[in-house]
KESEPA-650838 format. One line per field, with one value per residue (C-alpha): residue in three letters; residue number from 1; z, x, y. Coordinates in nm, 3 decimals, padded with zeros to 5 digits, m for minus. Example, Ala and Ser with C-alpha at 12.3 -4.5 7.8 and 13.67 -1.06 7.14 Angstrom:
! KESEPA-650838
residu	(ALA | SER) $
num	(1 | 2) $
w	(00.780 | 00.714) $
u	(01.230 | 01.367) $
v	(m00.450 | m00.106) $
! end
This chain:
! KESEPA-650838
residu	(MET | SER | PHE | ASN | ILE | ALA | LEU | THR | GLY | LEU | ALA | ALA | ALA | GLN | LYS | ASP | LEU | ASP | THR | THR | ALA | ASN | ASN | ILE | ALA | ASN | VAL | ASN | THR | THR | GLY | PHE | LYS | GLU | SER | ARG | ALA | GLU | PHE | ALA | SER | VAL | TYR | ALA | SER | SER | VAL | PHE | SER | ALA | GLY | LYS | THR | LYS | ASN | GLY | ASP | GLY | VAL | GLN | THR | THR | MET | VAL | ALA | GLN | GLN | PHE | HIS | GLN | GLY | SER | LEU | ASN | PHE | THR | GLN | ASN | SER | LEU | ASP | LEU | ALA | ILE | THR | GLY | GLU | GLY | TYR | PHE | ALA | MET | SER | GLU | GLU | LEU | GLY | SER | GLN | ASP | PHE | THR | TYR | SER | ARG | ALA | GLY | ALA | PHE | LYS | LEU | ASN | LYS | ASP | ASN | PHE | ILE | VAL | ASP | ALA | GLN | GLY | ASN | PHE | LEU | GLN | GLY | PHE | PRO | VAL | ASP | PRO | SER | THR | GLY | ASP | THR | THR | SER | VAL | SER | LEU | SER | THR | SER | ALA | ALA | LEU | GLN | ILE | PRO | ASP | ALA | SER | GLY | SER | PRO | ARG | ALA | THR | THR | ASN | VAL | TYR | THR | SER | PHE | ASN | LEU | ASP | SER | ARG | VAL | THR | ALA | PRO | THR | LEU | ALA | PHE | ASP | PRO | THR | VAL | SER | ALA | SER | TYR | ASN | SER | SER | THR | SER | THR | THR | ILE | TYR | ASP | SER | LEU | GLY | GLU | PRO | HIS | THR | LEU | GLN | MET | TYR | PHE | VAL | LYS | GLU | ASP | PRO | ALA | THR | ASN | PRO | ASN | GLN | TRP | GLN | VAL | TYR | ALA | THR | LEU | GLY | GLY | GLN | LEU | VAL | GLY | PRO | ALA | GLY | ASP | GLY | SER | VAL | ALA | GLY | PRO | ILE | THR | GLU | PHE | GLU | PHE | ASP | SER | ASN | GLY | ASN | PRO | ALA | SER | THR | GLY | ASP | PRO | GLY | VAL | PRO | VAL | SER | GLY | PRO | THR | PHE | ASP | PRO | PHE | ASN | ILE | PRO | ALA | GLY | ALA | GLY | ALA | GLY | LEU | SER | THR | LEU | LEU | THR | ASN | GLY | ALA | THR | PHE | PRO | SER | ASN | ILE | GLN | MET | ASN | TRP | ARG | ASP | GLU | ALA | ASN | THR | LYS | PRO | PRO | THR | GLN | PHE | ALA | SER | ARG | PHE | GLU | VAL | LYS | ALA | LEU | GLU | GLN | ASP | GLY | ALA | THR | THR | GLY | ARG | LEU | ALA | GLY | ILE | ASP | ILE | GLY | SER | ASP | GLY | LYS | ILE | VAL | ALA | SER | TYR | SER | ASN | GLY | ASP | SER | THR | TYR | LEU | GLY | GLN | VAL | ALA | MET | VAL | ARG | PHE | SER | ASN | SER | GLN | GLY | LEU | GLN | GLN | VAL | GLY | ASN | THR | GLY | TRP | LYS | LYS | SER | LEU | THR | SER | GLY | GLU | PRO | ILE | ALA | GLY | GLU | PRO | GLY | SER | GLY | THR | LEU | GLY | THR | ILE | ASN | SER | SER | ALA | LEU | GLU | GLN | SER | ASN | VAL | ASN | LEU | THR | ASN | GLU | LEU | VAL | ASP | LEU | ILE | SER | ALA | GLN | ARG | ASN | PHE | GLN | ALA | ASN | SER | ARG | ALA | LEU | GLU | VAL | ASN | SER | THR | LEU | GLN | GLN | ASN | ILE | LEU | GLN | ILE | ARG) $
num	(1 | 2 | 3 | 4 | 5 | 6 | 7 | 8 | 9 | 10 | 11 | 12 | 13 | 14 | 15 | 16 | 17 | 18 | 19 | 20 | 21 | 22 | 23 | 24 | 25 | 26 | 27 | 28 | 29 | 30 | 31 | 32 | 33 | 34 | 35 | 36 | 37 | 38 | 39 | 40 | 41 | 42 | 43 | 44 | 45 | 46 | 47 | 48 | 49 | 50 | 51 | 52 | 53 | 54 | 55 | 56 | 57 | 58 | 59 | 60 | 61 | 62 | 63 | 64 | 65 | 66 | 67 | 68 | 69 | 70 | 71 | 72 | 73 | 74 | 75 | 76 | 77 | 78 | 79 | 80 | 81 | 82 | 83 | 84 | 85 | 86 | 87 | 88 | 89 | 90 | 91 | 92 | 93 | 94 | 95 | 96 | 97 | 98 | 99 | 100 | 101 | 102 | 103 | 104 | 105 | 106 | 107 | 108 | 109 | 110 | 111 | 112 | 113 | 114 | 115 | 116 | 117 | 118 | 119 | 120 | 121 | 122 | 123 | 124 | 125 | 126 | 127 | 128 | 129 | 130 | 131 | 132 | 133 | 134 | 135 | 136 | 137 | 138 | 139 | 140 | 141 | 142 | 143 | 144 | 145 | 146 | 147 | 148 | 149 | 150 | 151 | 152 | 153 | 154 | 155 | 156 | 157 | 158 | 159 | 160 | 161 | 162 | 163 | 164 | 165 | 166 | 167 | 168 | 169 | 170 | 171 | 172 | 173 | 174 | 175 | 176 | 177 | 178 | 179 | 180 | 181 | 182 | 183 | 184 | 185 | 186 | 187 | 188 | 189 | 190 | 191 | 192 | 193 | 194 | 195 | 196 | 197 | 198 | 199 | 200 | 201 | 202 | 203 | 204 | 205 | 206 | 207 | 208 | 209 | 210 | 211 | 212 | 213 | 214 | 215 | 216 | 217 | 218 | 219 | 220 | 221 | 222 | 223 | 224 | 225 | 226 | 227 | 228 | 229 | 230 | 231 | 232 | 233 | 234 | 235 | 236 | 237 | 238 | 239 | 240 | 241 | 242 | 243 | 244 | 245 | 246 | 247 | 248 | 249 | 250 | 251 | 252 | 253 | 254 | 255 | 256 | 257 | 258 | 259 | 260 | 261 | 262 | 263 | 264 | 265 | 266 | 267 | 268 | 269 | 270 | 271 | 272 | 273 | 274 | 275 | 276 | 277 | 278 | 279 | 280 | 281 | 282 | 283 | 284 | 285 | 286 | 287 | 288 | 289 | 290 | 291 | 292 | 293 | 294 | 295 | 296 | 297 | 298 | 299 | 300 | 301 | 302 | 303 | 304 | 305 | 306 | 307 | 308 | 309 | 310 | 311 | 312 | 313 | 314 | 315 | 316 | 317 | 318 | 319 | 320 | 321 | 322 | 323 | 324 | 325 | 326 | 327 | 328 | 329 | 330 | 331 | 332 | 333 | 334 | 335 | 336 | 337 | 338 | 339 | 340 | 341 | 342 | 343 | 344 | 345 | 346 | 347 | 348 | 349 | 350 | 351 | 352 | 353 | 354 | 355 | 356 | 357 | 358 | 359 | 360 | 361 | 362 | 363 | 364 | 365 | 366 | 367 | 368 | 369 | 370 | 371 | 372 | 373 | 374 | 375 | 376 | 377 | 378 | 379 | 380 | 381 | 382 | 383 | 384 | 385 | 386 | 387 | 388 | 389 | 390 | 391 | 392 | 393 | 394 | 395 | 396 | 397 | 398 | 399 | 400 | 401 | 402 | 403 | 404 | 405 | 406 | 407 | 408 | 409 | 410 | 411 | 412 | 413 | 414 | 415 | 416 | 417 | 418 | 419 | 420 | 421 | 422 | 423 | 424 | 425 | 426 | 427 | 428 | 429 | 430 | 431 | 432 | 433 | 434 | 435 | 436 | 437 | 438 | 439 | 440 | 441 | 442 | 443 | 444 | 445 | 446 | 447) $
w	(02.058 | 02.033 | 01.969 | 01.684 | 01.552 | 01.547 | 01.343 | 01.069 | 01.079 | 01.044 | 00.728 | 00.525 | 00.592 | 00.426 | 00.122 | 00.129 | 00.118 | m00.100 | m00.394 | m00.314 | m00.387 | m00.693 | m00.831 | m00.765 | m00.896 | m01.218 | m01.255 | m01.609 | m01.737 | m02.072 | m02.095 | m01.681 | m01.471 | m01.131 | m00.936 | m00.549 | m00.247 | m00.165 | 00.221 | 00.378 | 00.731 | 00.944 | 01.149 | 01.306 | 01.414 | 01.499 | 01.654 | 01.987 | 01.986 | 02.072 | 01.814 | 01.958 | 02.097 | 01.906 | 01.805 | 01.482 | 01.466 | 01.188 | 00.843 | 00.511 | 00.174 | m00.012 | m00.370 | m00.545 | m00.812 | m01.102 | m01.247 | m01.614 | m01.731 | m02.001 | m01.948 | m02.104 | m02.487 | m02.456 | m02.850 | m03.057 | m03.377 | m03.383 | m03.638 | m03.465 | m03.134 | m03.032 | m02.832 | m02.783 | m02.682 | m02.567 | m02.408 | m02.627 | m02.568 | m02.884 | m02.910 | m02.866 | m02.930 | m02.799 | m03.073 | m03.469 | m03.568 | m03.157 | m03.048 | m02.694 | m02.681 | m02.435 | m02.407 | m02.364 | m02.392 | m02.378 | m02.738 | m02.791 | m03.103 | m03.302 | m03.606 | m03.537 | m03.730 | m03.998 | m03.984 | m03.735 | m03.547 | m03.223 | m02.831 | m02.622 | m02.463 | m02.865 | m02.872 | m03.211 | m03.251 | m03.401 | m03.719 | m03.921 | m04.325 | m04.512 | m04.931 | m05.030 | m05.314 | m05.116 | m04.792 | m04.666 | m04.460 | m04.565 | m04.119 | m03.796 | m03.581 | m03.339 | m03.489 | m03.838 | m03.740 | m03.813 | m03.655 | m03.830 | m04.080 | m04.324 | m04.660 | m04.734 | m05.090 | m05.283 | m05.444 | m05.827 | m06.058 | m06.357 | m06.668 | m06.855 | m07.026 | m07.058 | m07.094 | m07.019 | m07.148 | m07.172 | m07.265 | m07.399 | m07.761 | m07.812 | m08.065 | m08.132 | m08.252 | m08.575 | m08.733 | m08.789 | m09.123 | m09.074 | m09.081 | m08.773 | m08.564 | m08.215 | m08.150 | m08.296 | m08.069 | m08.388 | m08.558 | m08.314 | m08.071 | m07.734 | m07.583 | m07.290 | m07.154 | m06.861 | m06.739 | m06.834 | m06.669 | m06.876 | m06.687 | m06.479 | m06.345 | m06.567 | m06.631 | m07.013 | m07.134 | m07.368 | m07.482 | m07.731 | m07.959 | m08.065 | m08.435 | m08.586 | m08.924 | m09.219 | m09.105 | m09.464 | m09.598 | m09.256 | m09.010 | m08.630 | m08.660 | m08.485 | m08.554 | m08.323 | m08.264 | m08.027 | m07.872 | m07.666 | m07.516 | m07.760 | m08.062 | m08.278 | m08.316 | m08.644 | m08.751 | m08.714 | m08.304 | m08.435 | m08.570 | m08.867 | m09.095 | m09.019 | m08.942 | m08.650 | m08.475 | m08.500 | m08.579 | m08.438 | m08.473 | m08.348 | m08.410 | m08.450 | m08.031 | m07.979 | m07.925 | m08.100 | m08.412 | m08.603 | m08.538 | m08.731 | m09.131 | m09.102 | m09.136 | m08.931 | m08.670 | m08.292 | m08.099 | m07.827 | m07.675 | m07.678 | m07.923 | m07.985 | m07.897 | m08.044 | m07.922 | m07.896 | m08.020 | m07.836 | m07.912 | m08.265 | m08.573 | m08.603 | m08.233 | m07.957 | m07.829 | m07.813 | m07.507 | m07.287 | m07.097 | m06.885 | m07.077 | m06.994 | m07.191 | m07.247 | m07.236 | m07.613 | m07.658 | m07.440 | m07.500 | m07.541 | m07.433 | m07.502 | m07.192 | m06.839 | m06.674 | m06.549 | m06.859 | m06.787 | m06.962 | m07.331 | m07.504 | m07.597 | m07.839 | m07.713 | m07.668 | m07.395 | m07.337 | m07.411 | m07.059 | m06.959 | m06.790 | m06.723 | m06.737 | m06.604 | m06.685 | m06.443 | m06.413 | m06.158 | m06.067 | m05.745 | m05.477 | m05.070 | m04.776 | m04.706 | m04.462 | m04.344 | m04.162 | m03.929 | m03.935 | m03.659 | m03.780 | m03.753 | m04.156 | m04.206 | m04.542 | m04.634 | m04.885 | m05.133 | m05.308 | m05.634 | m05.531 | m05.503 | m05.159 | m05.056 | m04.782 | m04.498 | m04.260 | m03.949 | m03.604 | m03.411 | m03.105 | m02.884 | m02.564 | m02.254 | m02.041 | m01.735 | m01.784 | m01.398 | m01.429 | m01.609 | m01.503 | m01.457 | m01.635 | m01.591 | m01.872 | m01.835 | m02.024 | m01.908 | m01.965 | m02.035 | m01.712 | m01.605 | m01.468 | m01.748 | m02.055 | m02.392 | m02.564 | m02.836 | m03.079 | m03.361 | m03.541 | m03.422 | m03.393 | m03.317 | m03.051 | m02.749 | m02.856 | m02.910 | m03.240 | m03.239 | m03.242 | m03.459 | m03.290 | m02.953 | m02.647 | m02.323 | m02.059 | m01.695 | m01.564 | m01.199 | m01.069 | m00.823 | m00.611 | m00.537 | m00.458 | m00.243 | m00.036 | m00.038 | 00.089 | 00.324 | 00.462 | 00.438 | 00.683 | 00.967 | 00.929 | 00.918 | 01.284 | 01.463 | 01.438 | 01.534 | 01.850 | 01.894 | 01.890 | 02.135 | 02.370 | 02.379 | 02.418 | 02.738 | 02.880 | 02.908 | 03.086 | 03.323 | 03.418 | 03.399 | 03.676 | 03.872 | 04.177) $
u	(08.083 | 07.768 | 07.537 | 07.759 | 07.811 | 07.381 | 07.375 | 07.600 | 07.376 | 07.057 | 07.233 | 07.320 | 06.941 | 06.819 | 07.039 | 06.957 | 06.566 | 06.645 | 06.840 | 06.546 | 06.233 | 06.430 | 06.455 | 06.080 | 05.962 | 06.151 | 06.014 | 05.814 | 06.105 | 06.216 | 06.599 | 06.638 | 06.916 | 06.883 | 07.158 | 07.253 | 07.388 | 07.656 | 07.860 | 08.207 | 08.279 | 08.427 | 08.779 | 08.966 | 09.323 | 09.594 | 09.995 | 09.916 | 09.587 | 09.517 | 09.367 | 09.219 | 08.986 | 08.830 | 08.543 | 08.509 | 08.276 | 08.005 | 07.918 | 07.939 | 07.823 | 08.095 | 07.857 | 07.533 | 07.619 | 07.452 | 07.356 | 07.448 | 07.290 | 07.023 | 06.689 | 06.397 | 06.313 | 05.942 | 05.809 | 05.613 | 05.464 | 05.634 | 05.969 | 06.113 | 06.181 | 06.518 | 06.627 | 06.985 | 07.124 | 07.497 | 07.709 | 07.604 | 07.428 | 07.277 | 07.445 | 07.186 | 07.270 | 07.045 | 07.118 | 07.196 | 07.573 | 07.668 | 07.958 | 07.817 | 07.664 | 07.446 | 07.454 | 07.132 | 07.004 | 06.576 | 06.495 | 06.150 | 06.247 | 06.015 | 06.010 | 05.967 | 05.871 | 06.155 | 06.161 | 06.473 | 06.468 | 06.439 | 06.323 | 06.042 | 06.291 | 06.382 | 06.693 | 06.887 | 06.986 | 07.286 | 07.405 | 07.686 | 07.711 | 07.654 | 07.640 | 07.298 | 07.333 | 07.467 | 07.501 | 07.822 | 07.934 | 08.166 | 08.301 | 08.280 | 08.368 | 08.134 | 08.364 | 08.174 | 07.830 | 07.543 | 07.148 | 06.902 | 06.663 | 06.420 | 06.311 | 05.922 | 06.026 | 06.292 | 06.383 | 06.426 | 06.217 | 06.375 | 06.256 | 06.237 | 06.506 | 06.478 | 06.147 | 06.175 | 05.887 | 05.889 | 05.574 | 05.448 | 05.253 | 04.962 | 05.082 | 04.698 | 04.552 | 04.481 | 04.594 | 04.329 | 04.173 | 04.181 | 04.451 | 04.592 | 04.356 | 04.441 | 04.086 | 04.033 | 04.025 | 03.969 | 04.287 | 04.578 | 04.537 | 04.672 | 04.806 | 05.050 | 05.068 | 05.311 | 05.357 | 05.686 | 05.801 | 05.931 | 06.201 | 05.962 | 05.791 | 05.441 | 05.381 | 05.300 | 05.121 | 05.297 | 05.037 | 05.185 | 05.049 | 05.112 | 04.969 | 05.018 | 05.094 | 04.938 | 05.108 | 05.085 | 05.302 | 05.518 | 05.498 | 05.583 | 05.618 | 05.427 | 05.460 | 05.472 | 05.290 | 05.323 | 05.121 | 05.296 | 05.016 | 04.764 | 05.014 | 05.113 | 05.565 | 05.612 | 05.951 | 06.096 | 06.068 | 05.854 | 05.513 | 05.598 | 05.601 | 05.269 | 05.361 | 05.482 | 05.803 | 05.959 | 05.841 | 05.945 | 06.049 | 06.002 | 06.151 | 05.983 | 05.957 | 05.887 | 06.158 | 06.316 | 06.438 | 06.472 | 06.414 | 06.382 | 06.345 | 06.197 | 06.524 | 06.798 | 06.969 | 06.890 | 07.243 | 07.176 | 06.906 | 06.599 | 06.502 | 06.759 | 06.624 | 06.394 | 06.478 | 06.242 | 06.414 | 06.274 | 06.034 | 06.129 | 05.914 | 05.540 | 05.445 | 05.555 | 05.689 | 05.318 | 05.252 | 05.535 | 05.442 | 05.573 | 05.914 | 05.922 | 06.164 | 06.199 | 06.580 | 06.768 | 06.642 | 06.360 | 06.479 | 06.243 | 06.409 | 06.228 | 06.300 | 06.312 | 06.570 | 06.774 | 06.811 | 06.629 | 06.285 | 06.320 | 05.972 | 05.848 | 05.533 | 05.385 | 05.024 | 04.926 | 04.715 | 04.939 | 05.115 | 05.352 | 05.607 | 05.785 | 05.713 | 05.940 | 06.101 | 06.342 | 06.208 | 06.016 | 05.808 | 05.845 | 05.765 | 05.649 | 05.779 | 05.591 | 05.810 | 06.203 | 06.302 | 06.619 | 06.813 | 07.027 | 07.366 | 07.155 | 07.131 | 06.784 | 06.666 | 06.334 | 06.118 | 05.890 | 05.577 | 05.716 | 05.952 | 06.291 | 06.465 | 06.795 | 07.042 | 06.976 | 07.243 | 07.379 | 07.241 | 07.602 | 07.663 | 07.931 | 08.073 | 08.265 | 08.572 | 08.395 | 08.015 | 08.026 | 08.187 | 07.950 | 07.736 | 07.374 | 07.180 | 06.840 | 06.537 | 06.739 | 07.065 | 07.461 | 07.709 | 08.113 | 08.340 | 08.716 | 08.582 | 08.421 | 08.672 | 08.611 | 08.344 | 08.410 | 08.176 | 08.129 | 07.889 | 07.579 | 07.721 | 08.077 | 08.260 | 08.044 | 07.835 | 07.543 | 07.272 | 07.006 | 06.652 | 06.316 | 05.991 | 06.119 | 06.221 | 06.453 | 06.234 | 06.413 | 06.604 | 06.430 | 06.394 | 06.033 | 06.021 | 06.392 | 06.294 | 06.036 | 06.236 | 06.553 | 06.291 | 06.132 | 06.530 | 06.669 | 06.323 | 06.442 | 06.812 | 06.667 | 06.436 | 06.682 | 06.971 | 06.685 | 06.574 | 07.023 | 06.960 | 06.696 | 06.900 | 07.186 | 06.985 | 06.799 | 07.143 | 07.257 | 06.915 | 06.998 | 07.379 | 07.222 | 06.975 | 07.263 | 07.318) $
v	(05.594 | 05.288 | 05.657 | 05.774 | 05.349 | 05.282 | 05.614 | 05.542 | 05.183 | 05.398 | 05.569 | 05.251 | 05.101 | 05.454 | 05.450 | 05.061 | 05.179 | 05.436 | 05.198 | 04.934 | 05.239 | 05.353 | 05.019 | 04.955 | 05.266 | 05.170 | 04.806 | 04.956 | 05.171 | 05.103 | 05.042 | 05.090 | 04.933 | 04.877 | 04.966 | 04.749 | 04.982 | 04.866 | 04.892 | 04.891 | 04.864 | 05.149 | 05.060 | 05.389 | 05.221 | 05.384 | 05.262 | 05.245 | 05.106 | 04.726 | 04.557 | 04.243 | 04.491 | 04.732 | 04.657 | 04.926 | 05.216 | 05.105 | 05.123 | 05.355 | 05.331 | 05.278 | 05.308 | 05.256 | 05.018 | 05.034 | 04.669 | 04.630 | 04.281 | 04.200 | 04.295 | 04.112 | 04.174 | 04.298 | 04.269 | 04.514 | 04.616 | 04.945 | 04.893 | 05.165 | 05.053 | 04.870 | 04.668 | 04.562 | 04.247 | 04.230 | 04.541 | 04.819 | 05.143 | 05.428 | 05.727 | 06.042 | 06.435 | 06.731 | 06.918 | 06.840 | 06.807 | 06.826 | 06.592 | 06.624 | 06.241 | 06.073 | 05.700 | 05.497 | 05.175 | 05.258 | 05.221 | 05.371 | 05.607 | 05.825 | 06.022 | 06.429 | 06.648 | 06.662 | 06.269 | 06.268 | 05.975 | 06.073 | 05.954 | 06.091 | 06.430 | 06.494 | 06.398 | 06.261 | 05.938 | 05.887 | 05.685 | 05.565 | 05.657 | 05.412 | 05.379 | 05.417 | 05.114 | 04.838 | 04.927 | 04.963 | 05.111 | 05.419 | 05.516 | 05.353 | 05.696 | 05.918 | 06.216 | 06.146 | 06.035 | 06.231 | 06.219 | 05.955 | 06.093 | 05.859 | 06.087 | 06.081 | 06.075 | 05.870 | 06.182 | 06.197 | 06.044 | 05.770 | 05.743 | 05.393 | 05.315 | 04.921 | 04.707 | 04.319 | 04.101 | 03.728 | 03.554 | 03.214 | 03.261 | 02.941 | 02.755 | 02.674 | 03.024 | 03.052 | 03.321 | 03.673 | 03.773 | 04.174 | 04.408 | 04.481 | 04.743 | 04.795 | 04.895 | 04.551 | 04.234 | 03.996 | 04.177 | 04.046 | 03.727 | 03.892 | 04.170 | 04.283 | 04.607 | 04.832 | 05.147 | 05.345 | 05.665 | 06.003 | 06.210 | 06.391 | 06.035 | 06.134 | 05.727 | 05.593 | 05.309 | 05.100 | 04.803 | 04.499 | 04.342 | 03.962 | 03.885 | 03.516 | 03.459 | 03.248 | 02.893 | 02.813 | 03.086 | 03.169 | 02.881 | 02.959 | 03.334 | 03.681 | 03.983 | 04.221 | 04.544 | 04.822 | 05.155 | 05.410 | 05.623 | 05.541 | 05.575 | 05.349 | 05.335 | 05.167 | 04.948 | 05.324 | 05.356 | 05.617 | 05.551 | 05.787 | 05.394 | 05.154 | 04.827 | 04.601 | 04.675 | 04.314 | 03.982 | 03.671 | 03.322 | 02.974 | 02.679 | 02.319 | 02.304 | 02.592 | 02.789 | 03.104 | 03.062 | 03.434 | 03.764 | 04.063 | 03.957 | 03.571 | 03.346 | 03.559 | 03.311 | 03.434 | 03.540 | 03.424 | 03.252 | 03.491 | 03.749 | 04.071 | 04.378 | 04.691 | 05.066 | 05.341 | 05.670 | 05.900 | 06.181 | 06.063 | 06.134 | 06.106 | 06.249 | 06.055 | 06.383 | 06.531 | 06.247 | 06.465 | 06.806 | 06.999 | 07.021 | 06.612 | 06.391 | 06.001 | 05.870 | 05.852 | 05.504 | 05.314 | 04.909 | 04.704 | 04.328 | 04.047 | 03.857 | 03.872 | 04.083 | 03.766 | 03.614 | 03.255 | 03.282 | 03.316 | 03.409 | 03.048 | 02.860 | 02.617 | 02.477 | 02.641 | 02.943 | 03.316 | 03.383 | 03.662 | 03.573 | 03.853 | 04.210 | 04.461 | 04.799 | 04.994 | 05.379 | 05.502 | 05.779 | 05.955 | 05.781 | 05.783 | 05.625 | 05.317 | 05.174 | 05.079 | 04.782 | 04.766 | 04.529 | 04.319 | 04.509 | 04.821 | 04.956 | 05.091 | 04.998 | 05.205 | 05.123 | 05.349 | 05.296 | 05.355 | 04.982 | 05.223 | 05.126 | 05.278 | 05.228 | 05.543 | 05.473 | 05.215 | 05.250 | 05.371 | 05.194 | 05.235 | 05.093 | 05.148 | 04.974 | 05.015 | 05.115 | 05.176 | 05.482 | 05.582 | 05.950 | 05.880 | 06.220 | 06.079 | 05.971 | 05.625 | 05.827 | 05.846 | 06.036 | 05.912 | 05.984 | 05.935 | 05.620 | 05.489 | 05.586 | 05.703 | 05.560 | 05.292 | 05.311 | 05.023 | 04.826 | 04.644 | 04.258 | 04.370 | 04.216 | 04.222 | 04.525 | 04.249 | 04.306 | 04.509 | 04.423 | 04.629 | 04.618 | 04.511 | 04.736 | 04.598 | 04.643 | 04.687 | 04.463 | 04.474 | 04.178 | 04.281 | 03.946 | 03.995 | 04.410 | 04.348 | 04.071 | 04.352 | 04.575 | 04.392 | 04.314 | 04.714 | 04.805 | 04.527 | 04.659 | 05.007 | 04.879 | 04.683 | 05.031 | 05.256 | 04.984 | 05.039 | 05.404 | 05.386 | 05.195 | 05.406 | 05.643 | 05.475 | 05.388 | 05.804 | 05.878 | 05.621 | 05.728 | 06.076 | 06.034 | 05.789 | 06.046) $
! end
């Protein structure tokens, strides 16, 4: 009997050594969770046995239990490196559209050739759908989740429909004596320009010129001229009639007083807008190629988009306070940002940004029941329960840290101590086995 007891001790010590060695081997494995060998005594009894004299029958391994406490974070320069601080897991699928998920804490992700977010094994990171404009999550369920993809272009270009500009015109300058000519700088006081876009995303330069009128006849009044692609934009909006597109009048405090015809009061805190009808009359359509079009109107608004900076005429240098437009060409991916709530925002070279999705997270009622499948992944089991999906930051799921990786939660110092302890246990049980063998030999030698 003592021989068998020693054998169970050897087996238990070996399991302890194996578990500790595996922990040490994975001390640098991202997202790895250490394990602990757990043991229980073996005790055989019956109604006829004398309990006070039973010594037990050895030891057995009850389970190798993973320890899911948080690992420390290692910060990186890769925005696709994700670390979870909490009890959640990433959901991964081996194939697009598959509902057979693997769950992981290893967040070292990258883009594959089709711009899907994948791990080192090519498994697809799952995400919840969101509204691309607001980022609102539309569904929190693994059944509606999909592989997250980062488009490298921002989609269709946008034709410009609004231009916003605000400025300060220098009241100290003198009125030009020459007739306006955009090629003669002495014929205007100041100018500025912006780029606008047609329906195909082709850029066109919109240039604005500001000409002070004779203060003896028209005090505090300015004329505004414009060219689009080098062609004059006249008061009719198309260049068919030469002349300024509008006139500004300021009061004695340098604030807007009227617009259009002198003496017409301003209806708001700034000048009334001016509309350029697309392609009308004298040749704005000649700027367009390959079937491109402008919108029905391009509205020039003499203010900033937020309507907080009206034009002014102060005794200070010409200054452009705002110059914005709402068109865009096709953009290329410039960067991505992943927030603590797991929402992915892509920014593009044309200034656009859009929400692409939200990293899906799950938790389990019993993480100890998860089945290990290698590559720092787990599968659900009967004892783990079904995955409970949720948004990052909700409940005990935890938040997501971009540009960070969760390190192994193995404490190397403790493992080395455990290794020495397991080794001594193994040696002690080997000695007990050796003693039993010696006793048997002595018994056999009795004559």
